C-alpha positions in Angstrom: 0.0 0.0 0.0 2.8 2.4 0.8 4.6 1.8 -2.5 1.3 2.4 -4.3 0.9 5.7 -2.4 4.4 6.8 -3.3 3.8 5.8 -6.9 0.5 7.7 -7.0 2.3 10.9 -5.8 5.0 10.5 -8.5 2.7 9.5 -11.3 1.6 13.1 -12.0 5.3 14.0 -12.8 6.3 10.8 -14.5 4.3 10.4 -17.7 4.7 8.3 -20.8 6.3 11.4 -22.4 8.6 12.5 -19.5 9.6 9.0 -18.5 9.8 6.9 -21.7 12.1 4.4 -20.1 12.0 2.7 -16.6 15.5 3.4 -15.3 17.5 3.7 -12.2 19.8 6.5 -13.2 22.0 6.5 -16.2 23.5 3.1 -15.7 20.4 1.0 -15.2 17.4 0.3 -17.4 14.6 -2.0 -16.2 12.8 -4.2 -18.7 9.6 -6.2 -18.2 9.4 -9.9 -18.7 6.6 -12.3 -17.7 5.3 -15.7 -18.7 2.4 -14.5 -20.8 2.6 -11.3 -22.9 6.3 -10.3 -22.6 8.3 -13.4 -23.2 11.6 -11.5 -23.6 12.8 -8.5 -21.6 10.9 -5.5 -23.1 11.5 -1.8 -22.7 8.5 -0.1 -21.2 7.8 3.5 -20.1 8.1 4.0 -16.4 4.3 4.3 -16.0 3.7 1.1 -18.0 6.3 -0.7 -16.0 4.9 0.4 -12.7 1.4 -0.6 -13.7 2.6 -4.0 -14.7 4.6 -4.3 -11.4 1.7 -3.3 -9.2 -0.6 -5.8 -11.0 2.0 -8.6 -10.6 2.4 -7.8 -6.9 -1.4 -7.8 -6.4 -1.7 -11.1 -8.1 1.0 -12.6 -5.8 -0.5 -11.2 -2.7 -4.0 -12.5 -3.6 -2.6 -16.0 -4.4 -3.9 -18.3 -1.7 -1.1 -20.8 -2.4 1.5 -18.2 -1.5 -0.4 -16.3 1.2 -3.1 -18.4 2.7 -5.8 -16.6 4.6 -7.4 -19.5 6.4 -6.2 -20.6 9.8 -4.1 -23.8 9.7 -3.0 -23.5 6.1 
C-alpha cells in the first residue's frame, strides 16, 4: 500500500512522455518480462512498468497458495 501511495504521488510528474524508459539513473534500465505477454525482456515506459509491477504484486498477494488466509493453512 505504501509503495502504491508513493507511486501515485510521483505519477503526475512521470508520464509516458517525460519517463519513456524505466530506469535507475543513467546506468540501469529495467525491462519487463513475464510468462504471458512479454516473453523477452521488453522496454516499457516508467508508468507502464509500474502498472505491470503493481498488477503482478497484487496477483501474488492474492494468491492463496503463497499467502493463505485460512487458519491452519
